[in-house]
C-alpha positions as CSV (number, residue, x, y, z in Angstrom):
1,M,-123.9,-45.3,-69.4
2,D,-124.1,-45.6,-73.1
3,T,-120.8,-45.7,-74.9
4,P,-118.9,-42.9,-76.0
5,W,-119.8,-42.7,-80.7
6,Y,-116.0,-43.6,-80.6
7,E,-116.1,-46.7,-78.7
8,N,-118.4,-47.4,-80.7
9,E,-118.2,-50.3,-83.3
10,N,-120.4,-48.7,-85.8
11,R,-118.9,-45.5,-86.2
12,S,-115.3,-46.5,-85.4
13,G,-114.6,-45.7,-89.5
14,R,-115.5,-42.8,-88.5
15,F,-113.5,-42.7,-85.6
16,R,-110.3,-43.5,-87.3
17,L,-111.0,-41.1,-90.3
18,E,-111.6,-38.7,-87.6
19,I,-108.5,-39.0,-85.7
20,T,-106.3,-39.7,-89.2
21,L,-107.2,-36.1,-91.3
22,I,-106.6,-34.3,-88.0
23,G,-103.0,-36.3,-88.0
24,R,-102.4,-35.3,-91.2
25,H,-103.8,-31.5,-91.2
26,Y,-102.7,-30.2,-87.5
27,P,-100.5,-32.9,-86.3
28,H,-99.5,-30.2,-83.4
29,A,-103.2,-30.6,-82.5
30,R,-104.0,-32.9,-78.3
31,V,-106.6,-35.1,-78.8
32,H,-107.4,-36.1,-75.9
33,I,-111.0,-38.0,-73.8
34,N,-111.4,-35.6,-71.7
35,K,-112.1,-37.8,-67.7
36,K,-115.0,-35.3,-66.8
37,T,-117.3,-35.4,-69.4
38,K,-115.9,-38.2,-71.2
39,K,-115.9,-36.3,-74.9
40,L,-113.2,-36.2,-77.3
41,E,-111.1,-32.7,-77.3
42,V,-108.7,-31.5,-79.4
43,M,-106.6,-28.9,-79.0
44,I,-105.0,-27.2,-81.1
45,K,-102.7,-23.3,-81.8
46,V,-103.4,-20.8,-84.5
47,Q,-101.2,-18.4,-84.7
48,G,-103.0,-15.1,-85.8
49,R,-101.7,-11.5,-87.0
50,L,-102.6,-10.3,-84.0
51,G,-101.6,-12.9,-81.0
52,E,-101.8,-17.1,-80.8
53,Y,-104.7,-18.5,-80.1
54,V,-106.2,-21.7,-78.8
55,V,-108.9,-23.0,-80.0
56,L,-110.3,-25.8,-78.3
57,M,-113.2,-28.9,-80.6
58,V,-115.7,-30.9,-79.1
59,Y,-117.3,-34.0,-80.4
60,D,-121.1,-34.3,-79.6
61,D,-122.4,-37.5,-78.2
62,N,-123.8,-38.1,-81.3
63,H,-121.4,-37.5,-84.1
64,P,-121.9,-37.9,-86.5
65,Q,-125.1,-36.2,-86.4
66,V,-124.2,-33.7,-85.0
67,S,-121.3,-31.3,-85.8
68,P,-118.6,-30.4,-82.9
69,E,-118.6,-27.2,-81.3
70,A,-115.2,-25.5,-80.5
71,F,-114.6,-22.3,-78.4
72,T,-111.7,-19.9,-77.9
73,V,-109.4,-21.2,-75.3
74,D,-107.1,-18.6,-75.1
75,P,-107.5,-15.5,-75.4
76,E,-110.9,-16.7,-73.7
77,I,-113.2,-14.7,-76.6
78,R,-116.7,-14.0,-75.6
79,N,-119.0,-11.1,-76.8
80,T,-118.4,-11.0,-81.3
81,P,-121.3,-11.4,-83.9
82,H,-119.8,-14.6,-84.5
83,S,-120.0,-16.4,-80.4
84,H,-123.2,-18.4,-80.6
85,P,-125.1,-17.3,-77.8
86,R,-123.7,-14.1,-78.0
87,E,-121.2,-13.8,-74.4
88,S,-120.0,-17.5,-74.6
89,N,-116.8,-17.9,-76.8
90,R,-118.6,-20.6,-78.6
91,M,-117.8,-19.6,-82.1
92,C,-120.6,-20.0,-84.7
93,L,-118.4,-21.5,-87.8
94,F,-121.5,-22.2,-90.0
95,T,-125.4,-21.8,-90.5
96,P,-127.3,-24.8,-88.6
97,Q,-129.2,-25.9,-92.3
98,M,-124.9,-26.8,-93.3
99,A,-124.9,-28.7,-90.2
100,G,-124.2,-33.1,-90.6
101,P,-122.5,-35.7,-90.9
102,H,-121.0,-34.2,-94.2
103,I,-118.2,-32.5,-91.5
104,S,-115.6,-33.3,-90.0
105,G,-113.3,-32.3,-87.1
106,K,-111.1,-31.2,-89.5
107,M,-113.5,-29.3,-91.4
108,I,-114.5,-27.4,-87.5
109,L,-111.0,-26.2,-87.3
110,D,-110.2,-25.7,-90.9
111,W,-112.9,-22.9,-90.4
112,A,-111.8,-21.6,-87.0
113,A,-108.0,-21.2,-87.8
114,R,-108.4,-20.3,-91.2
115,G,-112.5,-18.1,-91.6
116,W,-113.6,-17.5,-87.5
117,I,-110.2,-16.0,-87.0
118,P,-108.3,-13.7,-89.1
119,A,-112.2,-11.9,-88.7
120,Y,-111.8,-12.3,-85.6
121,E,-108.6,-10.0,-85.9
122,V,-110.5,-7.9,-88.5
123,Y,-113.2,-7.0,-86.6
124,R,-110.5,-6.1,-83.2
125,E,-109.0,-4.0,-85.7
126,T,-112.6,-1.8,-87.0
127,G,-115.7,-2.8,-85.0
128,K,-116.8,-5.2,-87.7
129,W,-117.1,-8.3,-89.0
130,P,-116.2,-9.2,-91.8
131,E,-118.3,-10.2,-95.6
132,D,-121.7,-9.6,-93.3
133,N,-120.9,-6.2,-92.2
134,Q,-121.8,-6.8,-89.1
135,S,-120.3,-3.6,-86.8
136,V,-120.9,-3.4,-82.5
């Protein structure tokens, strides 16, 4: 098996940057290596207006060329206009055209905590996702 991106000498600077940004902006985040998948994962708790949410971010094996993905794990939220695919608990945070090495894990966590969760709570209350007027 290839060396995971976070152990690759050529990407050690990126790994340090990712860990530093997450530690600075999300000091209570739980950063770990998934023993089964060998992927770098970050778990945070987000306090919304309607409750607390646990978000799991998973770095792709080809990071930073492929952006991390974020998932709702507690509660596991599915079937929203911004789940991708819709029946999954994977948060849709940006369009494919936005993807690239400029997206850090910290940005993913920001979009999840400050964008997706508040929008989801509006969707729960109104049946419409804010800003794009999608309805149930």
